N, C-alpha and C positions, 0 to 999 in steps of 0.2 A: 683425665690425662694430665700429666705434669711434664714439664720440660726443664732441664737443668743445663745451664751454660757455664762452662768453666773457662776462665781467662787466666793468662799468665801475668807476671808483674808488669809487663808493658801494655796490658789491656788488649792483647791479641786473643782471639777466640781459639781455645785449645781443643775443647770437646763439647759436643752437644749430645745430650742423652735424653731420650723421650721414653716415658713409661705410660702405659695405658692399661686399664682394667678390662680384660677380655670378657669376663663374665657379665659385666654391665652391658657390653655391646650385644652379647647373645640374648640377654633378657629383653633388650629393646627390640631386637629383630623378631623374636617369637612372642613378645608380650601382647601384640595386637591380634594374634590368631585366636579364633574361636575353636577351642578343643573339642566341641561337640559337632563341628561342621566337618564332614568327611574330606572335603577339598582342602581345608586348612590342616587336617591331620596328615595329609600327603605332603604338604609344604613343610610341616614340622618334621616329618621323617626325613625329607631331603636335607633340611637344615642340620639335623643331627648327624646324618651320614657325612655331610660336608665338613662339619666341625671335627668329627672323628678322623676324617681323612687328613686334615691339616695338623692334627695334634701329634702325629707320630713322626713328623719330619724333624730333622736336626736343624738347629738355628743356623742362619746364614753366618759364615765364618767372619764376615766383616763386622758383625755385631758382637762377637765374642773375643776377637783379637784386637782389643783396644789397648791403648798405651796406659801404663800404670800411672797413678796419681803421683805427681812430683811437687814438692813444695819449694 
């Protein structure tokens, strides 16, 4: 994860942007599962279904309607 804080000339916080790597989070969630264990395979299937269900959504408008960078 990285976080960027943008300040204006008067040192007022203008924007905070946070970025994180979703693939690393997924790898950590499913990395501990034993792929030979039937119970863990069910958990893995549910995780994949959940990830796919979230991937088709449009991003929250508040995340895409940010103010342009001004110098």
